[in-house]
C-alpha positions in Angstrom: 179.4 100.1 211.6 182.6 97.9 210.7 183.3 98.2 206.9 185.1 95.0 206.1 183.9 94.8 202.2 184.1 98.0 199.8 182.4 97.6 196.5 183.7 99.9 193.8 181.1 99.7 191.0 180.4 101.7 187.7 179.8 101.4 183.9 182.9 99.6 181.7 185.7 101.7 181.3 185.2 104.0 183.6 188.0 103.8 185.7 187.5 101.0 188.5 190.8 99.1 187.6 192.7 102.1 187.4 191.7 103.6 190.6 191.9 100.3 192.7 195.2 99.6 190.9 196.6 103.1 192.0 195.6 101.9 195.5 197.5 98.7 195.3 200.9 100.3 194.2 200.4 102.8 196.6 200.1 100.3 199.4 202.9 97.9 198.0 205.3 100.8 198.8 204.6 99.3 202.1 205.1 102.3 204.5 204.9 100.8 207.9 203.8 104.3 209.5 201.2 104.6 206.8 197.5 104.2 208.4 196.6 102.6 205.0 199.4 100.0 205.3 198.6 96.2 205.5 200.6 93.1 206.4 200.0 92.3 202.6 197.8 93.0 199.9 196.8 90.8 197.2 195.6 91.4 193.7 193.2 89.0 192.1 192.0 89.4 188.5 188.7 87.6 188.5 188.3 85.3 185.6 184.9 85.7 183.5 182.0 83.8 184.4 181.8 80.9 185.3 183.5 81.7 188.2 186.6 79.2 188.4 187.6 79.2 192.4 190.7 77.5 191.8 192.0 80.2 189.4 191.2 82.8 192.3 193.0 80.7 194.5 196.4 80.3 192.3 196.7 84.1 192.2 196.3 84.6 196.2 198.6 81.6 196.9 201.0 83.1 194.5 201.4 86.2 196.2 201.4 84.8 199.5 204.4 82.6 198.2 202.3 79.5 199.5 202.9 76.3 198.0 199.7 74.4 197.0 199.1 71.0 195.4 197.8 72.0 191.5 196.2 68.5 191.8 194.7 69.0 195.3 191.0 69.7 196.0 189.1 73.5 196.3 188.5 72.7 199.5 192.4 71.8 200.7 193.7 74.8 198.9 191.1 76.8 200.4 192.1 75.5 204.1 195.8 76.2 203.4 195.0 79.5 202.4 192.9 80.4 205.4 195.4 79.1 207.6 198.5 81.4 205.9 196.1 84.7 206.0 195.4 83.9 209.6 198.9 84.7 210.5 198.9 88.2 208.9 197.9 90.7 211.6 196.3 92.8 208.7 195.5 92.1 204.9 193.8 93.5 202.1 192.0 91.4 199.3 191.2 93.0 195.9 188.9 91.1 193.7 188.9 93.2 190.3 186.5 92.7 188.0 183.6 90.7 189.5 180.7 89.6 187.5 178.7 87.2 190.1 179.1 86.3 193.3 181.9 84.7 194.9 181.8 82.6 198.0 184.6 83.5 199.8 184.7 80.4 202.4 185.1 78.2 199.2 188.2 80.6 198.2 189.6 80.3 202.0 189.3 84.0 203.1 189.0 83.9 207.0 186.7 85.8 209.2 186.9 89.9 207.9 187.9 92.4 210.8 188.9 96.1 211.0 192.2 95.2 210.0 191.4 92.2 207.5 189.2 93.8 204.2 188.3 93.2 201.0 187.8 95.5 197.8 186.0 94.4 194.9 185.3 96.1 191.3 182.0 95.0 189.3 180.0 96.7 187.0 176.7 96.1 188.8 175.4 97.2 192.2 173.5 93.9 192.4 176.8 91.8 192.5 178.0 94.5 195.5 174.8 93.5 197.0 175.3 89.8 197.0 178.8 90.1 198.0 177.3 91.9 200.9 179.3 94.9 200.9 179.5 97.5 203.9 180.4 100.5 201.4 179.6 101.1 197.8 181.4 103.8 195.6 179.8 104.7 192.5 182.6 106.0 189.8 181.2 108.4 187.6 182.4 109.7 184.1 184.6 112.8 183.4 183.6 116.2 183.1 183.8 117.7 179.5 187.0 119.5 180.5 188.5 116.6 182.1 187.5 114.3 179.4 189.5 116.8 176.8 192.5 117.2 179.1 192.7 113.3 179.1 192.3 112.8 175.3 195.0 115.3 174.2 197.2 113.6 177.1 196.8 110.1 174.7 196.4 112.0 171.4 199.4 114.4 171.8 200.3 117.6 170.5 198.4 116.8 167.0 195.1 117.4 169.0 196.1 121.0 169.4 196.9 122.0 165.5 194.9 124.5 164.5 193.1 122.8 161.8 192.6 119.4 164.0 191.6 120.9 167.4 187.9 121.4 167.1 187.3 118.0 165.7 189.5 116.8 168.8 187.1 118.4 171.1 184.4 117.0 169.4 185.7 113.6 169.1 186.5 113.9 173.2 182.9 114.6 173.4 181.4 112.0 171.5 183.2 109.6 174.4 180.9 111.0 176.6 183.5 111.2 179.7 184.6 107.1 179.7 188.2 107.3 180.5 188.5 104.1 178.3 187.1 105.2 175.5 188.7 108.6 175.5 192.4 107.0 176.5 192.0 104.3 173.5 190.5 106.8 171.0 192.9 109.1 171.6 195.8 106.6 171.7 194.6 105.7 168.1 194.9 109.3 166.7 198.1 110.0 168.0 200.7 111.3 165.2 197.8 111.3 162.6 198.0 114.9 160.8 195.6 114.5 158.1 192.3 115.9 158.8 190.5 113.4 156.9 191.1 110.9 159.3 189.9 112.7 162.0 186.8 113.5 160.1 186.5 110.0 159.2 186.9 109.1 163.3 184.5 111.5 164.5 181.8 110.4 161.3 182.1 106.9 162.6 181.6 107.9 166.4 178.3 109.6 165.3 176.9 106.7 163.4 177.7 104.5 166.6 180.5 102.5 165.0 183.8 101.9 166.0 186.4 103.6 163.5 189.1 100.8 164.4 189.5 97.5 165.6 191.4 98.7 168.4 188.3 100.7 169.3 185.8 97.6 169.0 187.7 95.3 170.9 189.0 97.8 173.7 186.1 99.7 174.0 182.8 98.4 172.2 183.9 95.0 173.5 183.8 96.0 176.9 180.8 97.6 177.2 179.3 94.6 175.4 180.4 92.5 178.2 177.8 93.9 180.3 175.0 93.5 177.9 176.3 90.0 177.4 176.0 89.7 181.2 172.6 90.3 181.4 170.1 87.7 182.8 167.7 87.0 180.2 167.1 87.9 176.5 164.4 90.0 177.8 166.1 92.5 179.9 168.8 92.6 176.5 165.9 93.4 174.4 164.7 96.4 176.7 168.5 97.5 176.7 168.4 97.6 173.1 164.9 99.4 173.0 166.7 102.3 175.3 168.7 103.1 172.1 165.9 104.6 170.1 165.9 107.7 172.4 168.7 110.7 172.1 168.4 111.7 175.7 166.1 111.3 178.6 163.6 108.4 178.4 160.4 108.3 180.6 159.9 105.5 182.3 156.4 105.2 181.8 156.6 105.6 178.4 159.4 103.0 178.0 157.7 100.5 180.2 154.5 100.8 177.7 156.5 100.3 174.7 158.2 97.3 176.3 154.8 95.6 177.2 153.5 96.4 173.6 156.4 95.0 172.2 155.9 91.8 173.8 158.8 92.0 175.8 156.9 92.0 179.1 154.0 89.6 177.5 154.0 86.7 180.0 152.5 89.7 182.4 148.9 89.7 181.3 147.7 92.6 184.1 148.9 96.3 183.6 150.2 95.9 187.2 152.3 93.1 186.5 153.7 94.3 183.5 154.5 97.2 184.9 156.0 95.9 188.2 158.4 93.5 186.0 159.2 96.7 184.0 160.2 98.7 187.2 162.6 95.7 187.8 163.8 95.6 184.6 164.7 99.4 184.7 166.4 99.3 188.1 168.3 95.8 186.9 169.6 97.9 183.8 170.7 101.1 186.2 172.3 98.4 188.5 174.6 97.1 185.7 175.5 100.5 184.8 173.7 100.4 181.3 171.2 103.2 182.5 171.5 106.1 184.8 168.8 108.1 186.6 167.5 111.1 185.3 164.6 113.6 185.9 162.6 115.8 183.6 160.3 118.1 185.6 158.0 116.1 187.6 158.6 112.9 185.3 160.8 109.9 186.4 163.3 109.2 183.7 166.3 107.3 183.0 168.9 108.3 180.1 172.1 106.2 178.5 175.5 107.3 178.3 176.0 108.2 175.1 179.0 105.7 174.5 176.8 103.0 175.8 173.8 104.0 173.5 176.6 103.9 170.5 177.3 100.1 171.7 173.7 99.3 172.0 173.0 100.5 168.0 176.3 98.7 167.3 175.2 95.4 168.9 172.7 94.1 166.1 175.3 94.6 163.6 177.2 91.8 165.3 174.7 89.2 164.4 173.7 90.7 161.2 170.7 92.7 162.2 171.9 95.9 161.2 168.8 96.7 159.4 166.3 96.1 162.2 166.8 99.6 163.6 166.8 102.9 162.2 167.8 105.6 164.4 167.5 108.8 163.3 166.8 110.6 166.7 167.8 114.2 167.6 169.9 115.2 164.8 167.6 118.3 163.4 166.0 116.2 160.3 163.4 118.3 158.8 162.2 115.8 156.6 162.8 111.9 155.9 161.8 111.1 152.6 165.6 110.9 151.4 166.3 108.4 153.9 166.7 104.5 153.2 164.7 102.1 155.0 164.8 98.6 154.7 161.8 96.4 154.6 163.0 94.6 157.3 163.1 97.0 159.8 161.5 96.5 163.1 161.8 99.8 165.1 162.1 103.1 163.8 163.4 106.4 165.7 163.0 110.0 164.3 162.7 111.4 168.1 163.6 115.0 168.8 164.1 116.3 165.4 162.7 119.4 163.4 160.2 116.9 161.0 157.7 119.2 159.6 156.4 116.8 157.2 155.9 113.1 156.4 155.7 111.9 153.0 152.7 110.9 151.2 154.0 107.7 150.2 156.4 106.0 152.5 158.2 102.8 152.1 156.1 99.5 152.9 157.6 98.4 156.5 155.8 95.2 156.8 157.6 94.2 160.1 157.9 97.5 161.9 156.5 97.3 165.3 157.6 100.6 166.9 157.3 104.1 165.6 158.7 106.8 167.6 158.4 110.2 166.3 157.6 112.2 169.3 159.2 115.8 170.4 158.8 116.6 166.6 157.2 119.9 167.4 156.8 121.7 164.1 155.1 118.3 162.7 151.7 119.8 162.0 150.0 117.0 159.5 150.2 113.5 159.1 149.1 112.2 155.4 145.8 110.2 154.9 147.3 107.1 153.9 150.7 107.2 156.1 149.8 104.1 158.7 148.9 102.1 156.0 152.4 101.4 155.7 153.1 99.7 159.0 150.5 96.9 159.0 152.3 95.1 161.9 152.8 98.3 164.1 152.2 97.9 168.1 153.8 101.1 169.4 153.1 104.3 168.0 154.1 107.5 169.9 153.4 111.1 168.6 153.7 113.0 171.7 154.8 116.5 171.7 153.9 117.1 168.0 151.8 119.9 166.7 149.4 117.6 164.9 145.7 118.6 164.6 144.1 115.5 163.7 144.9 112.0 163.0 144.0 110.3 159.9 141.5 107.6 159.5 144.0 105.2 158.3 145.0 104.9 162.0 142.1 102.7 162.6 143.9 99.9 160.1 146.7 99.2 162.7 144.7 96.4 164.0 147.9 95.1 165.8 148.6 98.4 167.7 149.0 97.9 171.4 150.3 101.6 172.6 149.2 104.8 171.4 150.9 107.7 173.2 149.8 111.1 172.2 150.8 113.1 175.4 151.1 116.8 175.0 149.6 117.1 171.6 148.1 120.3 172.4 146.4 121.2 169.4 144.7 117.8 168.9 141.1 118.1 169.7 139.6 114.8 168.5 140.4 111.1 167.5 139.0 109.4 164.5 137.2 105.9 165.0 139.4 103.8 166.9 137.0 100.7 166.3 139.4 98.2 164.7 141.9 98.9 167.2 141.2 95.9 169.3 144.5 94.9 170.7 145.2 98.4 172.0 146.6 98.5 176.0 147.6 101.9 176.3 145.9 105.2 175.0 147.5 108.0 176.6 146.3 111.4 175.5 147.4 113.7 178.5 147.5 117.4 178.0 146.2 117.3 174.3 142.7 119.2 173.5 140.6 116.2 173.0 137.0 116.8 174.6 135.1 113.4 174.0 136.0 109.8 173.7 136.3 108.6 170.0 133.8 106.6 168.1 134.3 102.6 168.8 135.5 103.0 172.4 133.5 99.7 173.2 135.5 98.0 170.8 138.8 98.4 172.6 138.2 95.6 175.0 141.8 94.8 175.6 142.2 98.3 177.2 144.1 98.5 180.1 145.0 102.1 180.7 143.2 105.5 179.2 144.7 108.7 180.1 142.8 111.4 178.9 142.8 113.9 181.2 143.7 117.0 179.4 140.6 118.8 178.3 137.1 118.2 180.2 135.0 115.7 179.1 131.1 115.3 178.6 129.0 113.8 181.0 128.3 110.6 178.8 132.0 109.7 179.1 131.6 107.7 182.4 129.1 105.3 180.8 131.3 104.5 177.8 134.4 104.1 180.3 132.5 101.7 182.5 131.8 99.3 179.6 135.5 98.7 179.2 135.8 95.5 181.3 139.6 95.1 181.4 140.4 98.6 182.2 142.4 98.9 185.2 144.0 102.3 185.2 142.3 105.5 184.5 142.8 109.3 184.5 140.3 111.9 183.3 138.7 114.8 183.6 135.1 115.8 183.5 133.7 119.7 182.9 131.8 120.0 186.2 130.1 118.8 189.1 126.4 118.6 186.9 127.6 115.8 185.2 128.2 113.5 188.4 124.5 112.3 189.3 124.0 111.5 192.8 122.1 108.3 191.6 124.8 107.3 189.5 126.3 103.5 190.2 130.0 103.4 190.5 130.3 99.5 191.3 132.3 99.4 187.7 135.3 101.2 189.9 136.0 98.3 191.9 137.9 97.1 188.5 140.4 99.8 188.6 143.6 99.5 190.4 144.6 103.3 190.0 142.5 106.6 188.9 142.9 110.3 188.8 139.5 111.9 188.0 139.5 115.9 187.9 136.4 117.7 188.2 136.3 121.1 186.6 139.5 123.1 186.1 141.6 122.2 188.9 145.2 124.0 189.7 146.5 121.5 192.2 148.7 119.3 189.9 148.4 116.0 191.0 151.0 113.9 189.1 149.4 110.7 187.7 151.0 107.6 189.4 150.0 103.9 188.8 148.8 103.4 192.4 147.2 106.5 193.1 143.5 106.4 193.5 142.8 110.2 193.6 139.8 112.7 192.7 140.7 116.1 192.4 138.1 118.8 192.6 138.0 122.6 192.2 135.6 125.5 192.2 132.7 123.6 192.9 129.2 123.4 195.6 128.9 119.6 194.6 128.3 118.4 198.3 124.9 119.1 199.1 123.5 115.7 197.2 126.1 113.3 197.5 127.5 114.0 193.9 130.9 112.9 194.9 129.9 110.0 197.7 129.9 107.3 195.4 133.1 107.9 193.9 134.9 108.6 196.9 134.2 105.2 198.3 136.9 104.0 196.2 139.4 106.7 196.6 142.5 107.0 198.7 143.4 110.7 198.1 140.9 113.5 197.8 141.9 117.3 196.6 139.6 120.2 197.1 140.2 123.9 195.9 137.6 126.5 196.6 135.2 124.0 197.2 131.8 124.7 199.0 129.7 122.3 201.5 132.8 120.5 202.8 130.7 119.5 206.1 127.7 118.0 203.8 130.4 115.7 202.0 132.3 114.5 204.7 130.8 114.7 208.2 127.7 112.6 207.4 129.4 109.6 205.4 132.1 107.1 206.0 135.2 107.0 203.5 137.0 104.4 204.9 139.7 104.1 202.3 140.6 108.0 202.2 144.1 108.4 203.4 144.8 111.8 202.1 142.9 115.1 202.3 144.2 118.3 200.8 142.1 121.2 201.0 143.1 124.6 199.7 141.0 128.2 199.4 138.3 126.6 201.7 136.1 129.2 203.9 134.0 127.6 206.5 132.8 128.9 210.1 134.7 126.2 211.8 132.3 127.4 215.0 130.5 124.8 217.3 128.3 122.4 215.6 125.2 121.2 216.4 124.9 118.0 217.6 128.4 117.6 218.5 131.4 115.6 216.5 129.1 112.6 215.9 129.6 109.0 217.2 132.1 107.9 214.1 135.0 109.0 212.5 134.1 109.6 209.0 137.9 109.5 208.0 139.0 106.8 210.0 142.2 105.8 208.1 143.4 109.7 207.5 147.0 109.3 207.5 147.9 112.8 205.9 146.2 116.2 205.9 147.0 119.2 203.7 145.5 122.6 204.5 146.3 125.5 202.6 144.4 129.2 202.3 141.9 127.9 204.9 140.2 131.0 206.3 138.6 131.5 209.8 141.0 128.3 210.9 141.9 128.8 214.6 143.6 125.4 215.0 143.6 121.5 213.7 141.4 120.6 216.2 138.7 123.1 215.3 138.9 121.5 211.7 138.8 117.9 213.2 135.6 118.7 215.5 133.9 120.8 212.5 134.1 117.2 210.3 134.0 114.6 212.7 137.4 113.5 212.5 139.4 111.9 215.5 142.8 111.6 213.6 143.6 108.6 215.2 145.9 107.5 212.0 147.4 110.8 211.1 151.0 110.7 210.3 151.8 113.7 208.3 150.5 117.0 208.8 151.2 120.1 206.3 149.7 123.9 206.8 150.5 126.7 204.4 149.4 130.0 204.7 146.5 130.0 207.2 146.7 133.4 208.6 144.1 132.8 211.3 146.0 129.8 212.9 146.9 130.1 216.6 148.1 126.7 217.4 147.6 123.2 216.0 145.8 121.0 218.6 144.0 122.4 221.7 142.1 120.7 224.4 139.0 119.4 222.1 138.5 116.1 223.8 138.2 113.5 220.8 140.8 116.0 218.6 143.6 115.8 220.7 147.1 115.4 219.6 147.5 112.5 217.1 149.4 110.1 218.7 150.7 108.7 215.3 152.1 112.5 214.1 155.6 112.1 212.9 155.8 114.4 210.2 154.7 118.4 210.2 155.4 121.1 208.0 154.2 124.8 208.9 154.4 127.8 206.2 153.4 131.3 206.6 150.8 131.5 209.5 151.2 134.9 210.8 149.2 134.3 214.0 150.7 131.0 215.1 151.8 131.2 218.8 152.2 127.7 219.9 151.6 124.1 218.7 150.7 121.2 220.8 149.1 123.2 223.5 145.7 124.6 224.7 145.1 128.0 223.4 143.2 130.0 226.5 142.8 133.1 227.6 145.2 132.9 230.3 148.6 133.8 230.3 150.0 130.4 230.9 149.0 127.7 228.1 148.0 124.3 229.5 149.4 121.2 228.1 147.1 118.9 226.6 146.6 115.6 228.3 146.5 113.1 225.5 149.1 110.5 224.5 152.2 112.0 223.0 153.2 111.6 219.7 156.7 110.8 218.0 157.7 113.6 215.8 160.5 112.7 213.7 160.2 115.6 211.1 159.3 119.6 211.8 159.6 121.9 209.4 158.8 125.8 210.3 158.8 128.7 208.0 157.7 132.4 208.5 155.8 131.8 211.8 156.7 135.7 213.5 154.4 134.6 216.5 155.9 131.5 217.3 157.8 132.2 220.2 160.3 130.8 223.4 160.3 127.3 222.6 158.0 124.3 221.0 156.6 123.3 224.5 156.8 120.5 226.9 157.3 117.8 227.5 160.6 117.3 225.8 159.7 113.5 225.3 157.5 114.9 222.6 160.8 115.5 220.5 162.9 112.8 221.6 162.2 110.9 218.1 163.1 114.2 216.2 165.4 113.6 213.3 165.0 116.2 210.8 164.3 120.1 211.9 164.1 123.0 209.7 163.7 126.5 210.8 163.3 129.4 208.6 162.1 133.2 209.3 161.1 132.1 213.1 163.0 134.7 215.0 160.8 134.3 218.1 162.2 130.8 218.7 164.9 131.2 220.9 165.7 127.8 222.2 165.6 124.2 220.8 163.2 121.8 221.8 166.0 119.3 223.0 168.4 118.3 225.4 171.4 116.3 225.8 169.0 113.3 227.0 166.6 113.7 223.9 168.5 114.8 220.7 170.3 111.3 220.0 168.3 110.5 216.7 168.8 114.0 215.5 170.4 114.3 211.9 170.0 117.6 210.3 169.3 121.0 211.8 168.8 123.7 208.8 168.4 127.5 209.7 169.8 130.9 209.1 173.1 131.3 210.4 171.6 134.4 212.4 169.1 132.4 214.1 171.8 129.7 215.1 173.8 132.3 216.2 171.4 133.7 218.3 170.0 130.6 220.0 170.0 130.1 223.6 171.4 126.9 225.2 171.5 125.3 228.7 174.9 123.7 228.1 177.8 124.8 225.8 178.6 121.4 225.4 174.8 120.6 224.2 176.1 122.9 221.2 178.8 121.7 220.6 177.6 118.3 220.0 175.0 119.2 217.3 177.4 121.8 215.4 177.9 118.7 213.2 174.3 118.7 212.3 173.7 122.3 211.5 173.3 123.2 208.0 173.2 126.5 206.7 169.9 127.2 204.7 168.8 130.6 203.1 165.5 132.1 203.0 163.2 131.0 200.4 
């Protein structure tokens, strides 16, 4: 694709302008032989919003030595600029510091081409999109070593003095790799030999306060521009809330807090609020005010250290410095000596070493958020502690060592979100009868074995996650009475509590759920749109115990469960799209009465088979359960040692025509993929509609030999191929004609070097797609 507009984006002060200015200066040397030379290079510093097209035109006209009537209309000046630029065979227009969309036609920029290009710098990926950039370049912060080097360059030799060197390193680290901050703060310390001055500068930065007017104007002010340019007060509040966290921020927790705080209040349903929350997170990421992060299986975001400092400083610019208490991640062991204003709205003691809370805490009548998560040494909360927070909307105690919650929690009548994730020692909750406004109750990975008293009063509850320990049989009766509940994650102790005659119609209200039965080793992360049932170690299918729930499920996970045919073959589960079976042992022999007249899983899209004994083919599995695989798109098979082929000539179970993604691992007897397994020496091709396989991953299949079978048209849509430990596979299922879509081929170098090729040119063509992949 022709690249005409390039977007260079990143957080304020990261070095976008410096990078592009260096390019501008190089091009102005105008070496005719250079491939990068242009007829004219035009630099425009774009005025801050609202866009003033005339000022942009003035800079372009000046660079082109074009005389224009300053009193003339924007349209007439645009016409003259356009005609002048058309005289150039090539030009580069650099638009620095773009904050919102600029209409290039209004400016007078003619049709772009290979030799007529534009580079824009901006802080937001969204601006790049609106300007229809063909290529985006995200500029990242410096590594620690580079940061220190740049700091010393600006601070001078004083930074290397023995008694200052450690302080210089700490100050450079506080700048978080942001070149602007490093340069300005380093320059401000140049020539200062008194250690007290360095200690004061470090202390100011640690407390998120600029230590000089220069730093405030040139660093904090630059980043605050991004905050001021956010589209609404809501998203600004969301940004400021993020500063309460010292490190990774779980996105789900963040959205729950925003919603509970009323920032997303216009969205009544949980689903609407969550979607809006995701939109705001993405907007903050696009504006370089948040960064993507990952913490185990959880989607997170994080704030750049300097951006967080600015976020914590911003309230002080409007006289609201007392509204936030941020004492997170600094190793606190107790908080009784911390001075807290009665006007404080949000308190964060996240990720400390707090062991106890004071019996008598300062009254905080306006506090709406109290974040105490990740204080692992906190074992007990004083009996009347929560009485100090009558207006509390958000309480997060996740990752603490608490054994119980005091009864005073029931006084928090304004509470919207109670987050208790990973409180492993917490075995029960006190009565919650007065928490009428509670919307989110998250007790994942706790020891709670029964629902608290007063659950029936939680009439505003939208999300309940209590999937740590197994609950008793009566739990579903209590949950079914929560008429506004739309998202549920729960674990029940065994199949005995699932009465086949139970009425499950209340589940129609649920937009998402994860119901675990037994101690399930298959980990299924709870996502808001999932509708999953996860069952382990049960023979539960003879009396239709699960059938009622399954009518509402999209995903079914079974581990070491018996009676598979009784569950599936005689029912119709039209909503089920994923079936994941692990540790199943069946005969998979001929079934009396054939495969039935209907497909019990007509919309199945994803099939996972792991440790399934006696299974010789997926076709046998389908015939055993009466499945047609008419919509199957993804197939994953792992350690099925009896498997000899995927699909054989099974009538109704021929190769699924929509199959796109195949992964097979550790199936030692597998010989073929899409062929009939017969006793004859030559395998016969299945007579069926040919699928369009796009992804194929094969690992540790010692019996798979030769090629992957014919016809080659089966593989002409292949985009990704991975082959590990399949040394019998000596030839790719591709040709020059059928390899046009291939993007990546992964495999061991030994295997790649030993492949057989019909044409040496063909191998040369694919070399650019090959990537060495070590065994795992």
